[in-house]
ROSEKOL-143671 format. One line per 4 residues: number of its first residue (from 0); their letters; for each residue z, x, y of C-alpha. Coordinates in Angstrom, 2 decimals, decimal comma, padded with zeros to 5 digits. Layout:
BEGIN
NUM> A> Z X Y ~ ...
END
This chain:
BEGIN
0> XXXX> -010,18 004,73 -007,01 ~ -010,82 001,54 -005,10 ~ -014,56 001,32 -003,99 ~ -016,32 -001,32 -002,21
4> XXXX> -018,68 -001,61 -005,65 ~ -015,97 -002,75 -007,65 ~ -014,30 -005,08 -005,78 ~ -017,57 -006,43 -005,28
8> XXXX> -018,08 -006,82 -008,75 ~ -014,57 -008,28 -009,28 ~ -015,69 -010,83 -006,31 ~ -018,56 -011,67 -008,61
12> XXXX> -016,41 -011,89 -011,80 ~ -014,04 -014,48 -009,67 ~ -016,60 -016,36 -008,63 ~ -017,66 -016,96 -012,69
16> XXXX> -014,67 -017,77 -013,05 ~ -013,70 -020,14 -010,44 ~ -010,74 -018,01 -009,68 ~ -010,30 -019,58 -005,90
20> XXXX> -007,53 -017,20 -004,92 ~ -008,88 -013,89 -006,38 ~ -011,98 -014,59 -004,40 ~ -010,29 -015,63 -000,76
24> XXXX> -008,29 -012,60 -001,45 ~ -011,11 -010,38 -002,66 ~ -013,74 -011,58 000,09 ~ -010,84 -011,54 002,94
28> XXXX> -010,43 -007,33 001,36 ~ -014,37 -007,04 001,15 ~ -014,78 -008,22 004,96 ~ -011,43 -006,16 005,87
32> XXXX> -013,41 -002,89 004,78 ~ -016,69 -004,12 006,31 ~ -015,17 -004,47 009,74 ~ -013,56 -000,98 009,56
36> XXXX> -016,83 000,79 008,59 ~ -018,31 -000,69 011,88 ~ -015,77 000,34 013,98 ~ -015,84 003,98 012,07
40> XXXX> -019,75 003,99 012,71 ~ -019,71 005,53 008,68 ~ -018,76 004,78 005,75 ~ -015,29 004,23 004,74
44> XXXX> -013,78 007,04 002,66 ~ -011,47 006,27 -000,56 ~ -008,33 007,06 001,10 ~ -009,20 004,73 003,73
48> XXXX> -009,99 001,81 001,36 ~ -006,40 002,46 -000,13 ~ -004,48 002,83 003,71 ~ -006,31 -000,89 003,82
52> XXXX> -004,90 -002,32 000,72 ~ -001,67 -000,92 001,07 ~ -001,68 -002,88 004,40 ~ -002,75 -005,62 003,40
56> XXXX> -000,80 -006,33 000,83 ~ 002,02 -005,07 003,35 ~ 000,56 -007,69 005,28 ~ 001,37 -010,55 002,33
60> XXXX> 004,44 -009,25 001,61 ~ 005,82 -009,86 005,03 ~ 004,18 -013,20 005,17 ~ 005,44 -014,79 002,14
64> XXXX> 009,37 -013,36 003,60 ~ 008,73 -015,27 006,46 ~ 007,15 -018,05 004,57 ~ 010,54 -018,23 002,21
68> XXXX> 012,48 -018,06 005,85 ~ 011,24 -021,05 006,92 ~ 011,43 -023,29 003,56 ~ 007,71 -022,97 002,60
72> XXXX> 008,06 -022,02 -000,99 ~ 004,14 -023,17 -002,23 ~ 003,30 -020,67 000,83 ~ 005,07 -017,58 -000,20
76> XXXX> 004,49 -017,97 -003,69 ~ 000,70 -017,99 -002,73 ~ 000,95 -014,70 -000,62 ~ 003,17 -013,15 -003,57
80> XXXX> -000,20 -013,46 -005,70 ~ -002,51 -012,38 -003,18 ~ -000,76 -009,21 -002,87 ~ -000,32 -009,13 -006,54
84> XXXX> -004,18 -009,49 -006,93 ~ -004,55 -006,05 -003,84 ~ -002,13 -004,75 -005,64 ~ -004,12 -004,22 -008,84
88> XXXX> -006,51 -001,34 -006,90 ~ -003,59 000,74 -005,69 ~ -002,87 003,83 -007,52 ~ -000,04 003,72 -009,89
92> XXXX> 002,92 004,75 -007,79 ~ 006,10 007,57 -008,40 ~ 009,35 006,12 -009,30 ~ 011,99 006,10 -007,30
96> XXXX> 014,06 009,12 -009,73 ~ 011,26 011,25 -010,19 ~ 010,91 011,32 -005,49 ~ 014,05 011,33 -005,25
100> XXXX> 014,34 014,69 -007,82 ~ 011,57 015,93 -005,90 ~ 012,72 015,43 -002,43 ~ 016,39 016,84 -003,07
104> XXXX> 014,24 019,72 -004,28 ~ 012,31 019,68 -001,40 ~ 015,28 019,99 001,12 ~ 017,24 022,31 -000,69
108> XXXX> 014,18 024,75 -000,64 ~ 013,42 024,59 002,63 ~ 017,32 023,68 004,08 ~ 015,89 020,81 006,06
112> XXXX> 018,54 018,98 008,82 ~ 018,50 015,02 009,85 ~ 016,52 017,06 012,90 ~ 013,77 018,03 010,70
116> XXXX> 012,81 014,48 009,59 ~ 009,43 014,73 010,48 ~ 008,07 017,94 009,65 ~ 010,14 017,00 006,16
120> XXXX> 007,74 013,40 006,42 ~ 004,87 014,78 007,23 ~ 005,07 017,79 003,94 ~ 006,42 014,91 002,18
124> XXXX> 003,19 012,88 002,89 ~ 000,99 015,52 002,14 ~ 002,68 016,41 -001,38 ~ 002,27 013,06 -002,63
128> XXXX> -000,88 011,36 -001,22 ~ -001,67 008,14 -001,90 ~ 001,07 008,47 -005,18 ~ 003,79 007,39 -002,88
132> XXXX> 004,57 005,04 -000,83 ~ 005,63 006,04 002,51 ~ 008,74 003,52 003,42 ~ 010,37 004,68 000,24
136> XXXX> 009,91 008,39 001,33 ~ 011,15 007,73 004,26 ~ 014,01 005,49 003,35 ~ 014,66 008,42 000,33
140> XXXX> 014,23 011,25 002,65 ~ 016,82 009,59 005,29 ~ 019,57 009,19 002,17 ~ 019,12 012,76 001,52
144> XXX> 019,00 014,29 005,21 ~ 022,44 011,84 006,26 ~ 024,28 012,94 003,16
END
């Protein structure tokens, strides 16, 4: 699990190595975590840190797509590099084939239909926690319920 201490340690290492992209990325992440702590008035939990990192990865992937659309390949490459750096702090994700098998069994066991999507997503998120991306879960579940 990533912690503010591990991020600070990696930031120090990147500073010593003069790795500017990693330094900028980790400084931004550290600032985002500290802002969240200030907003909550208490230390941020590990699950919240993972959610913040996921949010940062998504922002960078979205920015890379926008830069690709605007024919700014050098900026898109930088955003993808930053996303890859942040991805190292996320827990390993379960493969889609494993997710599909588990979702199949849960749909069959609970007799879910398309109108049960919200309930199903809630159970899937509690089942998989931080090891599966919500967007991937949603896409697979929609396909299963609509077929």
